[in-house]
Each structure stands twice: as structure tokens, then as C-alpha cells.
N, C-alpha and C positions, 0 to 999 in steps of 0.2 A: 448433504453438502451445504455448507453455510454460504449465504450470499454476501458479497462485500457491500458494506455501507460506510460512507464517510463518517468517521467518529466525531462526536461533539466533545469539546473540551480537551484538555491535554494532561489531566492528572494521572500520572502513573506512579505506582509504588516505587520500589527501588529500581534504579536503572544505571546503566554504564554507557560510556561513550564508545562507539565503534565508528571508525572512519572507513567508509566504503565509497567507491566511485560509481557514479551513475552516468549513462550516456546523456548528453545534453538534451536530446529529444524526450527522454523519460522525465527529466527534471521539468521541462516545459509542460509536458502532459499532466504531471502531478500538480504543478502550480496552477494550471488552468482548471483542474478538477476541484481544487480547494479554494479558489478565489471566491470571496464573498461568504465563506463559511467560517466557523469558529474552530477550524482544524489546522494544525501545523503540519509541515512537511513530515516531520518525524512521526507524529501521531498517525498520519496516513500510511506511512511505510510500515510501522509496527502493526497496524490493523491488517494491512495487505499480507504481511508475512504470517500473521496468526490465521487468517482465512486460508492461505495456501497450505500451511501445516495441517489445518483441520481437514482440508480437502484431500490431502495425501493420506491421512489416517483413514478417511472414508473410502479410499481406493479410487478416487477420481483421477482421471488421466490429465496431468498438467500440460501435456503436449497439445491438448485440444483447446487450451485457452486462447482467446484472441490476443494478438500482440497489442502492447500499449505504447509502442515506440512512435507511432504516427502522431504528428501534431494536428490539431483541429484547425 
């Protein structure tokens, strides 16, 4: 199972725009997590999805993940 790390930089090869809605508390939590780093909101979300997909392929139970909705 891969551990999530905040990505550095934002260079992605080909990409497409997808419009999705996030709960406000999730947005605040992500913004708090990336504050002071060289990471964009999009890069954070892309890496989080990659790790989630990797964990699913490894048979990890996604229901055991801690929630990210609470604001610090």
C-alpha cells in the first residue's frame, strides 16, 4: 500500500479539465495541507486519487481510512 505524500511541482503530461464539487470542509482541509508548499490543489487531488486507486488494487479497505472532512 502506497503512503500519500504531498507532491512537489505541478507538471503533468496530458490532462483534461473535469469539474467536480467538493464539500467546503474538504476544500479548507486541502488548502490547509498545501499551504506553504509548492503544491497546487489539483496536484494534491490527483495524487490522492492515484494513491486511492493504488490502494484499491492492493486490496486495501477504503472504508478504514480516516475522514478528511474535519477542519484543523
